[in-house]
N, C-alpha and C positions, 0 to 999 in steps of 0.2 A: 740790358737788363741789369740791374744793380739790386743789392738790399735797400738801396735809398729809396724804394718806391713799395706801395704795398703789396703790388704783386710778387716783388722779389722776395719778401719777407715770407709772404703765405708759402712761396714754393719751399725755402729753407724751413720752415715750420712743419710742411708735410713731409719732407724727406726725412727730417730728425725723427717725425713721428711713426713712420714706417719702417725705419730702421729699428726703433725700439718696440713696436708692437709684433712686429713678424715672428720672435722667437717666443713670445708668450703663448702657452696653449690656451684652449678654449676662447679664442678671441676670433675665430673665422670672421663671424659677420664684419668686425672691426678691419680686421686686415682687409677684406675684399673692398671695404667702403673706400678706405686709405688709396689701396692701388687704384680703384677706379678715379679717385679724385688726381692722384699724380698724373694718370694716364690723361685725363681732362686736361690739365695744365700743360701736358706738354705738347698736346696736339698741336697748337698755333706755333709752340716753338719749332715743332719739327718740321711744318710747312716751310718755314724760313731758314731753314738748317740743310747744307748741302751734305749727303751721305756719301758722296763719292769718296772720300778719304778713307772711308770705312769699307770699303767694298772689297779691298784684298785681304786685311787680317780678318773680317768677318766673315770671308767666303765658305771656310769649312763648316762653320757652323750653320750657314744658310743653306748649304748642300745637306746636311744633315737635317734640317728642319723641311728639305723636299724628299728625303730618301725614306723618312719614317713612314709618312703616309701612303708612299709607294710600295713599301714592304708589307704596310698592313693591307693594302688592296690585293698585291698580287703574291705574296708568298705567306702570309699569316693566315692561320686557320681561326682566328678570332678576330676578324676584321673591325666588326663594330666597336667591340670593348677598347681594341689598339687604338681606335681614331678616338674615342673619348678619353682615353688616357693621354693621349697626344695633345689633343686641344685643352685639356685641364692642368698638365703636368709638365708640358713641354713648351709649347707656344706660348703660353703665359709669362713664364721666366726670359724667353726671348723678346717678348713686347716690353718687358721691364727693363732689358738691357737697353733698348732703343729709348725707351723713356728716359732712363738715366742720363744718356748720351745728350739728349735735348735739352733737359732741365739744368744739368750743370754746365753745359757750355752758354745756356742763357744767363744764367748767375754769374759765372765768372768772366764774362766780358767786360764786366765791372771793374774799376780799379781796387775796390774792397771786397769783391766776390770771393776770392780764394780764401781769404781770413776766415768768413763766416761760412763758407761750404765746408770748410775744415771742420769748424766748431760743430755745425748740423751733424756730420759725420762721426765724429767722435763723442759728443755729449751722451747719446744714447747707449754707447758702447759702455763708456765710464760708469753710468747709472746702473747698468747690468753687473758690471764688475764689481762695484761697491757694495751692492746689496747682496751679490754671492759671498764676497769676503767678509761681509759683517754676519751673514748666516752662518759662515764656517766659523768665525769667532765664537759665536754663541753657542755652537753645538760644541766646540771646545770646551767652554766654560762649563757646560751642562754635563757633557758625556766623556768627555777627554780625548775626542778624536774629531778633527775638522775636516775631513777630505769627503770626496767625491760630491761635491755641493753642486747644484744646479741653480740656485737662485730662483730667479722668475721664469725660468726657461722649463722645459718638459725633461731635462736631462744633463749631467755633468757634461756630455759631449756637445751639446748646442752651446753652453755657457764658455767652454773651452775653444769652439769655433769663433765665437763673439771676441774672446781674448786675444786670439791670434789676428784676428781683423784689424783690433786696435793695435797690436804691434806693427803690423804691415804700415799701419799710417805712421806710427812713431818713427819706425824705419825711414819712411819716406821724407819725412819732416827732418829727420837727422841728415839724411843724404842731401837735401835742398841745402842746409846751412853749411854741411861741410863745403859743397861746391861753390857756393857764392861767399863763403869765407865769412860767415856771420855768426860764429859762435860767441856767443857773451855769455858770462857768468850767471845772469838770472836764466838764460834760455838751457845751460847746461844743468842747473839745479832743478828746474821744472821738467826737464826733460827725463832725467835720472827718477825723479820722483814717479813719475807716470810710467817709467819703464819697471821699476821695481813693484810698482804695485801690479803691473801685467804679470810680470813673474810670478808673483805671488798668487795670482789668478789661476796659472797654470798649475800651482801647488795645490790648490784645495779643491780643484776638479780632478786631480789625480788620474789623467788621462795620458797613458804612454805615447799615443800618437800625438798627442800636442808636444810633448817634448821632442818628439823626431820632427815634426814641422818646424817648430822655433828654431832647431837646428839647422835644418834645410834653410830656412829664410836667412838666418845670421850669415849662413856661408855664402849664398847667392849674394846678398847685398854686399858682404865684404869684398868677395871675388871681385865682383861688378864695378864697384868703386876703384879698387886697385888696379883692375886691368884696364878701364876706360880712362880713369880720370886721376893715376895716382900723381901725375905733375901738378895737379892742383891742390894736393893735401900736403899741407905743411907737417913738419914732425910732431908737433904736438897733437895734429888732428889725427895722425897716424896711431898715436898711443891711444886717443882716446877711442878710435874704432876697435882698437886691439882688445880695449878694456870692454866694451861692449861683447865682444866676440867670447872673451873669458867668461864672462857672466853667464853668457847663454850655455857655454859648454859645461861650464859649472853646475847650472841648474839641473842639464841633462845627466852629469855623472851621478850626481845626489839623487835622482829618480831611479838611476839604473841599480844604485846601490840599497835603496830602499824597497824598492818595488819586487817582491818576491817573484813576480810572472816572469821577469827578464831571466831568472836563473835557470830555468828548464826551457826556455825558448828553442835553443838550439838542439835539443834532444828530442824535440817533439816530432819534427818532420819525418823522422824514421818511422816513428810508431804509427803516425797517420797513414804512411805508405805500406806499412804491414799489416794494418788491422782494418783499413778502409771497408772492405767487403765482408769481413768476419764479424764486425763490430758496428753496429749500426745506431750506436746510442747518438751520433751527431744527426739521425734522420728524425729520431722519434722519442729520444730521451728514454728510452726502456733499457732497464739491465744498469751497466755501469760503463763509464768510461774506462778504456785501455790503461794498461801500466806501462811505464818508461822501462828503459834498459835496467835501470838501477832499482827498479820496483816498486818506485814510487807511483802513485794514480797521477796520470797527466794533469796539469792545470788545465781547468776546464776552459778558459778563456782562449789559450794559444791552440788546445786540441780542436774545440769546435771552429774557430776562424779558419784554421789551416785545413780543416775536413770540408769545410763548405767551399773554399777557394779551389781545392780537388775536384770536388763533385762539380762544381761551375765550370771548371776548365774540360771536364770531361763531357759534359752536356754541351758546350760550346762546339767541340769536335764533333758530336753528333749533329747539330743543328746549326751548321755555321752561318747562315742567313737569318737565324732568330726565330722565335715561336711567335713573336708577335710584340710590339712596345708594351710595357707594363711595370709598374713598379714593384710588381711581385712576379716576375717572370722566373725567377729561381724557384719558387714555389710550384709554378704551373709546370716547370720541367722536372721537379720530383715526383709530382702525381703522374706525368706520364711514363715515367720510368719506375717508380716503385708503388704507384697507386695511392701513395700519401704524402705528405709534406707540405708546407706553407712557409710563407715569408719571404725574407730578401736574403742575400749571400752574405752580406757585411761587404760588399766590394761594389761600388758604382760601377766599375769597369766589367765585371762580370753581370752584373743585372741588365748593364746597356747591351753588351754583346749578345747575350741570350736572348732579350727581348728583341732588339732590331738588328742583330747581326754583326759579324765582324767589321763590315763597312761602316757601320754606326761607331763603333768604338775607335776606328782609325780616324774618323772625321773629327770626333770630338778630342782625341790627343792632338792633331793637326791644328784644330782650333785653338788649343792651349799654347801650342808653341807661337802660331802666327800672332796672337795677341800679346805673346810674351815678346816677341821680335819688335811689333809696334811700340812697345813700351820701351824697349832698348833703344828704338831710332829717337825717341823723344826726351831721353834722359837730360840732353844739353838745354833745350827749351822748356821742359816744365819737369825738373827733377822730382819735385815732392809727388804728384799724382803718377809719374812714370814707375819711380821706386815701389811706391805703393800698390799700383795696379801689378807689377812683374812678382810681387811677393803674396798678393793676394792669388794670383795664378798658381804660384807654387805651391801655397798651401793647401787651395781646394784641389789642385790637379793631383797632387800625390796624395791627399785624403780620399779622393774619389777611387783611388785605386785601392785602398784598404778598409774603407768605409762606405756604406751606401748613402751617399749624400746627394747624388744627382736626383733629387726628389724632393717634393713637398716646400716647406718654407725655408729651408737651407739652401737649396736650389734658387729660388725667387731671390733671397738675400745675396747669394754670391752673384748673380745675372745683374740686378740693381747696382750694385757695389760697384761692380766692373764697369758697367754703363755710365756711372757717376766719375768715376776716375776718368774714363776713357773721354768724355765730354769735357771734363776739366783739362786733359791734356790737349785737347784741340783748340781749345780756346786760348791757351798760353801760346801754343804754336803759332796760331794767327795773330795775336799781338806782337808775337816777335817778328812775324814776317812782315806786319805793317810798319813796324818801328824801323827795321832794316831798308824798307822802301823808301819811307820818308827820309831817312838819312843819305841814300844815294841820291834822291832827288832834290 
């Protein structure tokens, strides 16, 4: 299957449309229609695709898919609600993972499929980023401050996630060119232009988490290249890699210097531990937040997040097998303990462990490592999608530890993107194996 026929172009157009529409609020009907269309197109491709090579890397998440309904049936005291949440908010993302694998594998089997799949995945991210940066520039002209932009999405964290997804693809593209020694001046100019645009996207969303994620991605990318393939890198390529890493570290350093929330971060844990029982501002926002040892009022973002993490850990200790899978398991736990409270913990790990138990959290983390190892094993045969998948996993895996992202459209987008990159990897690996077999015969 290649984009040279109508069916291939329809698949690519639908992939781009879904990736564009998912982060836009108030488009539930459109999202569902596009997702169902993708599943419909993927079904005949999935029937012709052997998933045996995915059994090992996906096994932790498949076990998680089995564990959650079992926990809902035999442990949770809200079985019906947990099963509804599971069907609508966990099973669907898992289906989109498989859908992405089948579709991208079908597209990339053709000679030009790789190029057009990269375009289909990058184009919607670039449109979101361009709109967000234009909105930021317009706000700067009118109001004097350009930050915390959300573009077409429903929040700066959503636009920030799209920016990091674009960076994962850009790093993957650079990794492929470095390993294949196909670094040309036009590529360098175009790549750095897109890279600087992505760094500008980090700036306008003004998310501390985004800077930490891009630092982690840059370090993982650089270490992996130098560890696994240092002999293939010419001196000039090593210099280029060093410049990219310096740019990433510089962007993080600028944020640390400019964002006042960093200044009191390390003083906040002591205050949270000392006041957690006596000051319940973190629970109901009544009264005032506590003060730091220096007398200043605790920075609200630092204080609330750390307080919710502490409370979440205590509730997990109380209910290690979970209360029942739910996006709002944290709020349910608060009501059990305090008679009031709602919402999530701002940590996907805590939400998952509190909802479906510690086994669910362990399976989730095991799946991240398993898929990451799958990507590492295929760096030689499929460097672009393998690097991109590894960095998508780093971003979402770490992000899910400190933000509630294992839910809603961000979870669907992560699973679909992971599936597209996985199918892409398998298609290139199969092509390499076929070429090797033909050369032997």
